[in-house]
N, C-alpha and C positions, 0 to 999 in steps of 0.2 A: 663461075658463070661466065665471066669475061672470056676466059680461055675457051670454053665450050662454044661460044659464039664467034670466036676468032677476033675478038676486039682487044686492042691494047689499052684504051682508056675509055672512060664513060662518065656521063653526068649522073649523079645519084640523086634520086628524089625519095625522101623519107617522110611519111606521115607519122605523127605522134612519136612513139618509141623508136620507130624506124629512122627518124631524123637523128637520134643519138647514135644509132648503129652506123648510119651513113657518115656522120662526122668522125666517128671513131675509126672507121675504115680509111677515110681520107687522111686522117692523122697518121696512121700506120703505113699507108701506101700512097703517098702524094704523087708518085710517078704514074699511078693507074687511074687517077681521077681528074676530070676536066673541071668539075665543079660540084657543089652540093646545094640542093634545094631542101630546106627544112620546112615542113608543113605542120602547123599546129603543135609545136613542141616548146619545151622550156629551153633556155639558153644552153646549148650543148657544148660548153667549154669546160675544161678542167676535168675530163672524165678519164684521163689516162693516169697510170700509176696505181700501185697497190692500195694506197690510202684512199684514193677516190673510188676504186672498185669496191672496197669494203663499205664505204659510205653509201654506195648505191645498193649493194646486196643486203645490207642490214634490214631495211624496211620490208623487203620481200621475204626474208627469212621469218621476220616477226609476223607477217600476215599469212604465212603458209597454212597454219591451222584453220584459218577462216575460209580459204579458197573453196573447199568442197561445199560450203554453205552458200557462198556468193555466186559460184559458177552457174547454177540453175537459174538464178535471177539476172544473169548477164552483167554482173557487177565485178567479175574477177578480171585480172590483167590478161590481155591478149597478146600473143607473140606474133600474130599475123593480122593483116588488114582484112576486115570483113568484106564479103563480095559487094560490089557496087550494083545496086538495083536501079534499073532504068524504067 
């Protein structure tokens, strides 16, 4: 996205799970990030490395069978931010 906009560096703002993604991107590409704003998220440190990835993925794999039941109720994990209503 940065390349498409002709930008070299950006400030990243991430709500909820997006905060973890923003911190992870900043960790891997510090030369592309001016700063990170984490909004409503757990402490996003220690998420790099295979051991940490597995620790994060395990609960999602365990919950996978429940997602079709939870999704209609709005209780499943979301990978995008819902639209802001004004």
